[in-house]
C-alpha positions as CSV (number, residue, x, y, z in Angstrom):
1,M,-41.8,-6.7,43.4
2,N,-39.6,-8.0,46.2
3,K,-41.0,-7.2,49.6
4,S,-40.8,-10.2,51.7
5,P,-40.5,-13.3,49.8
6,T,-42.3,-16.3,50.8
7,S,-42.5,-20.1,50.1
8,S,-45.2,-19.6,47.8
9,D,-43.2,-17.8,45.5
10,C,-42.7,-19.8,42.2
11,I,-39.2,-21.5,42.3
12,P,-36.4,-20.8,39.8
13,V,-36.5,-22.8,36.5
14,D,-32.9,-23.6,36.9
15,S,-29.6,-22.2,38.6
16,V,-29.1,-19.3,36.3
17,A,-32.6,-18.1,36.6
18,A,-32.2,-18.4,40.3
19,V,-29.5,-15.6,40.3
20,T,-32.3,-12.7,40.2
21,H,-35.0,-14.8,41.8
22,A,-36.6,-13.3,44.9
23,D,-35.7,-16.0,47.0
24,P,-33.4,-18.7,45.4
25,Y,-32.1,-20.3,48.7
26,P,-35.0,-23.1,49.0
27,F,-34.1,-24.0,45.3
28,Y,-30.3,-23.9,46.3
29,A,-31.1,-26.2,49.3
30,E,-32.8,-28.7,47.0
31,L,-30.0,-28.9,44.7
32,R,-27.6,-29.5,47.4
33,A,-29.7,-32.6,48.7
34,G,-29.5,-34.0,45.4
35,P,-26.4,-35.7,43.4
36,P,-23.0,-33.8,43.7
37,L,-23.1,-33.0,40.1
38,V,-26.3,-32.9,37.9
39,W,-26.5,-32.6,34.4
40,N,-28.8,-29.5,33.2
41,D,-29.7,-30.3,29.6
42,K,-31.4,-27.0,29.1
43,L,-28.2,-25.1,30.2
44,R,-25.9,-27.9,28.7
45,L,-23.7,-28.0,31.8
46,W,-23.2,-29.8,34.9
47,V,-24.5,-28.0,38.0
48,A,-22.5,-28.3,41.3
49,S,-23.9,-26.9,44.6
50,R,-22.3,-28.6,47.7
51,A,-19.4,-26.9,49.1
52,D,-17.0,-29.8,49.4
53,V,-17.7,-30.7,45.6
54,I,-17.2,-27.0,44.6
55,E,-13.8,-26.8,46.7
56,S,-12.6,-29.6,44.7
57,L,-13.6,-28.0,41.2
58,L,-12.0,-24.8,42.2
59,L,-8.8,-26.8,43.1
60,A,-8.6,-28.6,39.9
61,H,-6.5,-25.9,38.0
62,G,-5.0,-28.3,35.7
63,A,-7.9,-30.1,34.2
64,L,-10.3,-27.3,34.7
65,R,-10.1,-23.8,33.2
66,V,-12.0,-20.6,33.8
67,R,-12.8,-20.1,30.1
68,P,-13.4,-22.5,27.3
69,A,-10.3,-23.8,25.3
70,A,-11.7,-23.1,22.1
71,E,-13.0,-19.2,23.2
72,P,-10.5,-17.6,25.5
73,V,-12.2,-14.5,24.5
74,P,-15.9,-14.3,23.9
75,R,-16.5,-14.3,20.1
76,A,-18.6,-11.1,20.3
77,I,-15.9,-8.9,21.4
78,A,-12.8,-10.8,20.0
79,G,-10.4,-8.2,17.9
80,S,-11.9,-5.1,19.8
81,A,-10.4,-3.0,22.6
82,A,-12.7,-4.4,25.1
83,G,-11.8,-8.1,23.9
84,E,-8.0,-7.2,24.6
85,V,-8.6,-6.2,27.9
86,F,-10.7,-8.8,28.6
87,G,-8.1,-11.5,27.3
88,H,-5.5,-10.1,29.5
89,L,-7.3,-10.3,32.7
90,V,-5.7,-12.6,35.3
91,R,-9.0,-13.8,36.5
92,M,-10.0,-14.7,33.1
93,N,-6.7,-16.7,32.4
94,D,-4.8,-19.9,33.4
95,G,-1.2,-21.0,33.5
96,A,1.5,-18.4,32.6
97,A,-0.9,-15.7,31.7
98,H,-2.6,-16.1,35.0
99,Q,0.6,-15.6,36.8
100,A,2.1,-13.1,34.8
101,H,0.7,-10.1,37.0
102,R,-1.4,-12.1,39.9
103,P,1.8,-11.8,42.5
104,A,2.3,-8.0,41.9
105,L,-1.6,-7.2,42.1
106,Q,-1.9,-9.6,45.2
107,R,1.2,-7.9,47.2
108,A,-0.3,-4.5,46.3
109,L,-3.5,-5.3,47.6
110,A,-2.2,-7.1,50.7
111,G,-0.4,-3.9,51.4
112,L,-3.3,-1.4,51.4
113,D,-4.1,0.4,54.7
114,L,-7.7,-0.3,55.0
115,N,-8.5,2.3,57.5
116,A,-7.1,4.8,55.1
117,V,-8.9,3.4,52.2
118,H,-12.0,3.4,54.2
119,T,-11.5,7.0,55.0
120,A,-11.1,7.9,51.3
121,A,-14.0,5.7,50.3
122,L,-16.4,7.3,52.8
123,Q,-15.5,10.8,51.7
124,V,-15.7,10.0,47.9
125,A,-19.2,8.1,48.5
126,R,-20.6,11.1,50.4
127,N,-19.8,13.4,47.6
128,V,-21.5,11.2,45.0
129,P,-24.5,13.6,43.9
130,S,-28.1,12.8,45.0
131,Q,-29.3,10.3,42.2
132,P,-31.6,7.3,42.1
133,L,-30.3,4.9,44.8
134,S,-29.7,1.8,42.3
135,D,-27.3,4.2,40.5
136,A,-25.5,5.2,43.7
137,L,-24.8,1.5,44.5
138,F,-22.5,1.6,41.4
139,S,-21.1,4.9,41.6
140,M,-20.0,5.0,45.1
141,P,-17.6,1.8,45.1
142,V,-16.3,2.6,41.4
143,Q,-15.5,6.2,42.0
144,A,-13.9,5.2,45.4
145,M,-11.9,2.6,43.4
146,A,-11.0,5.2,40.8
147,H,-9.8,7.5,43.5
148,L,-7.8,5.0,45.0
149,L,-6.3,4.2,41.5
150,G,-5.0,7.8,41.3
151,F,-7.7,9.7,39.4
152,A,-8.3,13.4,40.1
153,D,-11.6,14.0,41.9
154,Q,-13.0,15.9,38.9
155,A,-12.4,12.7,36.6
156,L,-14.3,10.3,38.8
157,P,-17.7,10.6,37.2
158,Q,-16.1,10.3,33.8
159,V,-14.3,7.0,34.8
160,D,-17.7,5.9,36.3
161,R,-19.5,6.4,33.2
162,W,-16.7,4.4,31.2
163,M,-17.0,1.6,33.4
164,R,-20.6,1.3,33.1
165,D,-20.2,0.9,29.5
166,F,-17.2,-1.5,29.7
167,V,-18.6,-4.1,31.8
168,A,-20.9,-4.8,29.1
169,C,-18.4,-6.8,27.5
170,L,-18.6,-9.2,30.5
171,S,-22.1,-10.1,30.1
172,P,-23.6,-12.7,27.5
173,L,-26.8,-10.6,28.0
174,S,-25.3,-7.6,26.3
175,T,-26.5,-6.1,22.9
176,A,-24.4,-5.4,19.8
177,E,-24.6,-1.6,20.5
178,E,-23.8,-2.1,24.4
179,L,-20.5,-4.1,23.1
180,Q,-19.6,-1.4,20.8
181,G,-20.0,1.1,23.8
182,A,-17.8,-1.3,25.8
183,S,-14.9,-1.2,23.3
184,I,-15.0,2.6,23.2
185,A,-14.9,2.6,27.1
186,A,-12.1,-0.1,27.1
187,G,-9.7,2.1,24.9
188,E,-10.6,5.2,26.7
189,L,-9.8,3.5,29.9
190,M,-6.3,1.9,28.8
191,T,-5.4,5.3,27.5
192,R,-6.1,7.0,30.5
193,F,-4.3,4.6,32.8
194,E,-1.4,4.8,30.4
195,A,-1.3,8.6,30.9
196,L,-1.4,8.4,34.8
197,T,1.5,6.2,34.6
198,A,3.8,7.9,32.0
199,D,3.1,11.7,32.5
200,A,4.3,11.7,36.2
201,T,4.9,9.2,39.0
202,P,1.6,8.2,40.4
203,R,0.2,9.7,43.5
204,N,2.1,8.2,46.4
205,G,-0.2,5.9,48.5
206,T,-2.3,5.0,45.5
207,L,-3.1,1.3,44.8
208,L,-2.0,2.2,41.3
209,A,1.5,3.5,42.8
210,A,1.4,0.1,44.7
211,V,1.0,-2.2,41.6
212,L,3.7,-0.4,39.6
213,A,6.3,-0.8,42.7
214,E,5.2,-4.5,43.0
215,S,5.7,-4.9,39.3
216,D,9.1,-5.0,37.2
217,A,9.6,-1.3,37.4
218,G,12.6,-1.6,34.9
219,A,10.3,-2.9,32.0
220,P,8.1,-0.9,29.9
221,L,4.6,-0.8,31.2
222,S,2.8,-3.6,29.3
223,R,-0.5,-3.6,27.8
224,S,-1.4,-6.6,29.7
225,L,-0.6,-4.8,33.0
226,L,-2.7,-2.0,32.0
227,A,-5.4,-4.3,31.4
228,N,-5.4,-5.8,34.8
229,I,-5.5,-2.4,36.4
230,V,-8.7,-1.6,34.3
231,G,-9.8,-5.3,35.6
232,L,-9.5,-4.1,39.2
233,L,-12.1,-1.4,38.4
234,S,-14.4,-3.9,36.5
235,Q,-14.3,-6.3,39.4
236,T,-15.6,-3.3,41.8
237,Y,-18.4,-2.7,39.6
238,D,-20.7,-5.8,39.5
239,A,-19.1,-7.6,42.7
240,T,-18.8,-4.6,45.1
241,T,-22.0,-2.8,43.9
242,G,-24.2,-6.2,44.3
243,L,-22.6,-6.5,48.1
244,L,-23.5,-3.0,48.8
245,G,-26.9,-3.4,47.7
246,N,-27.5,-6.7,49.3
247,S,-26.1,-5.4,52.7
248,L,-28.6,-2.5,52.6
249,I,-31.3,-5.2,51.9
250,A,-30.2,-7.0,55.0
251,L,-30.6,-4.1,57.2
252,M,-34.1,-3.7,55.7
253,R,-35.1,-7.3,56.6
254,E,-33.4,-7.6,59.8
255,P,-34.0,-4.5,62.2
256,S,-32.1,-5.9,64.8
257,L,-29.0,-5.3,62.8
258,R,-29.5,-1.5,62.9
259,Q,-27.9,-0.8,66.1
260,A,-24.8,-2.6,64.8
261,A,-24.8,-0.3,61.9
262,R,-24.1,2.7,63.9
263,T,-20.4,1.7,64.2
264,R,-17.9,1.3,61.6
265,D,-17.0,-2.2,63.0
266,G,-20.7,-3.2,63.0
267,L,-21.1,-2.3,59.3
268,Q,-18.1,-4.1,58.4
269,A,-19.7,-7.1,60.0
270,I,-22.8,-6.6,58.2
271,V,-21.1,-6.6,54.8
272,E,-19.1,-9.6,55.6
273,E,-22.0,-11.7,56.7
274,T,-23.7,-10.4,53.4
275,A,-21.1,-11.8,51.4
276,R,-21.6,-15.2,52.8
277,H,-25.5,-15.0,53.3
278,D,-26.5,-13.1,50.1
279,P,-23.5,-12.7,48.1
280,S,-23.2,-10.6,45.0
281,V,-21.7,-13.3,42.8
282,H,-24.1,-16.5,42.9
283,N,-22.0,-18.3,40.5
284,T,-19.1,-19.1,38.2
285,R,-18.0,-21.8,35.7
286,R,-15.2,-24.2,34.8
287,F,-14.5,-25.9,31.6
288,A,-12.9,-29.3,31.2
289,V,-9.6,-29.1,29.3
290,E,-8.7,-32.9,30.1
291,P,-10.8,-35.8,31.6
292,I,-11.3,-35.8,35.2
293,T,-13.5,-37.1,37.8
294,I,-15.2,-35.1,40.5
295,A,-17.5,-36.5,43.2
296,G,-17.6,-39.8,41.4
297,T,-18.8,-38.2,38.1
298,P,-16.6,-38.2,35.1
299,L,-16.3,-35.0,33.0
300,A,-15.0,-35.1,29.6
301,V,-12.8,-32.7,27.5
302,G,-15.2,-29.6,26.6
303,D,-17.7,-30.2,29.5
304,A,-19.0,-27.1,31.4
305,V,-19.7,-27.0,35.1
306,L,-21.8,-24.1,36.8
307,L,-20.4,-23.8,40.4
308,V,-23.2,-22.4,42.6
309,L,-21.1,-20.7,45.1
310,A,-24.3,-19.1,46.8
311,A,-25.6,-22.4,47.5
312,A,-22.2,-23.6,49.0
313,N,-22.2,-20.8,51.1
314,R,-25.3,-22.0,52.9
315,D,-24.3,-25.5,52.9
316,P,-24.9,-26.5,56.5
317,A,-21.3,-28.8,56.4
318,F,-19.7,-25.4,55.4
319,N,-21.3,-23.1,57.9
320,P,-23.2,-24.2,60.8
321,D,-26.8,-22.8,61.0
322,P,-26.3,-21.2,57.4
323,D,-29.6,-19.5,56.8
324,S,-29.3,-17.5,59.9
325,F,-27.9,-13.9,59.6
326,T,-25.3,-13.9,62.1
327,L,-22.8,-11.1,62.5
328,V,-20.3,-13.3,64.6
329,R,-19.4,-16.4,63.5
330,A,-16.5,-18.5,64.9
331,R,-15.3,-19.4,61.4
332,R,-17.3,-17.6,58.6
333,R,-16.5,-19.6,55.2
334,M,-17.6,-18.4,51.9
335,L,-16.7,-19.2,48.3
336,G,-18.1,-15.8,46.4
337,F,-14.6,-14.8,46.2
338,G,-13.3,-18.0,44.9
339,H,-10.7,-20.4,46.4
340,G,-7.2,-21.7,45.6
341,M,-5.5,-20.2,42.6
342,H,-8.6,-18.0,41.6
343,A,-9.4,-16.8,45.1
344,C,-9.9,-12.9,44.8
345,P,-6.9,-11.2,46.6
346,G,-9.4,-8.0,46.8
347,Q,-11.8,-9.4,49.3
348,A,-11.0,-7.1,52.2
349,L,-10.7,-4.2,49.7
350,A,-14.1,-5.2,48.6
351,C,-15.8,-5.5,51.8
352,T,-14.1,-2.1,53.1
353,L,-15.6,-0.3,50.1
354,A,-19.0,-1.7,50.4
355,A,-19.0,-1.0,54.3
356,A,-18.0,2.8,53.5
357,G,-20.6,3.0,50.9
358,L,-23.2,1.5,53.3
359,E,-22.3,4.3,56.0
360,A,-22.7,7.0,53.3
361,L,-26.0,5.5,52.3
362,L,-27.3,5.5,55.7
363,G,-26.0,9.0,56.3
364,R,-28.5,10.3,53.9
365,T,-31.1,9.0,56.4
366,P,-33.2,6.8,54.1
367,D,-36.4,5.3,55.7
368,L,-35.4,1.5,55.8
369,D,-38.8,0.4,56.3
370,A,-40.5,2.5,53.7
371,M,-37.9,1.4,51.3
372,R,-38.7,-2.2,52.3
373,E,-42.3,-1.7,51.6
374,R,-41.5,-0.3,48.1
375,G,-39.5,-3.4,47.3
376,W,-36.8,-4.1,44.7
377,H,-36.1,-6.4,41.9
378,Y,-32.6,-7.8,40.6
379,R,-31.0,-6.6,37.4
380,P,-30.8,-9.2,34.6
381,S,-27.7,-11.1,34.9
382,A,-26.3,-14.8,34.5
383,N,-24.4,-14.5,37.8
384,A,-24.5,-11.2,39.5
385,R,-27.2,-10.5,42.2
386,I,-27.6,-6.6,42.1
387,P,-30.9,-5.0,43.6
388,V,-32.7,-2.4,41.8
389,F,-34.7,-0.4,44.4
390,H,-38.4,0.8,43.6
């Protein structure tokens, strides 16, 4: 149970176990105090935790890739519908495959009216039926994104269920049964998006319409583009869910924030600081495809590096007074949404969806102090920090 973590809690055994630890930040501080790159023999990879080193790694696009060269798609899903979607995702590719659809996605996301997005997302979140809070954390942002992509309101719960099944293909912890379900869901989602784009012009003002407008409208809709539209939903599932849940925890831990939570701007500020202070994505990986030296450490072809983004966010050289939860920062810096070529273009959208979900949750008048007393733990994951409330 997680109520109010103390220094007496046992420390994580490694940087992956830290993701779901009650309070991994003292451990992360010890990592930053050590060498810029540390070899972990158990995990069989290098670990980076300082902000400047991680920035260097994220910018080394030619030598470091987001997937191992020999395994662009995880073996467990290769040849399946889930594997097809995974293999096309911009965020899982480099080079030409990465650039094929990223510009269109980036322009479409940049053109969103975030005020309209917030209004729509708040309405969708309020309509999510009463259910265990930990389930609502997933349903609110995923259904809001599905609405934004053009699904009818009555279809939102089914899209939500498919997405819950699909994301199993993104986790190394999934069982064979879960991976089979992920493939079924991937096929259903691809079919539904194909229908949305083929049967009629997508509803004006939707993100789907914007993506299509920014793509080559004269060409047949490719499976690759369809997969990346599915990818917009999958990124919402874990990352935005964790951001919403961790923002709620911030309000539980810091009663002084509750006044700010009475306004939309205040909620937005809480979410944005949570994304730095206790992000939903704690780490990512890079794989060397050619020799490179980073921070004086030579990496050989085939070496893997774990980039501990959450540790970098609290690097004092990156953010002054990093352990303080501060709503107004002169220059808030974070790496949880990536950096350089693989920086997530949906950062503003994710924060808007989380802020709308947080407003909807608080509108259900939860007793935050009682919730804190009951506590929470974190879902098993190698990189995502998503709370489960008791």
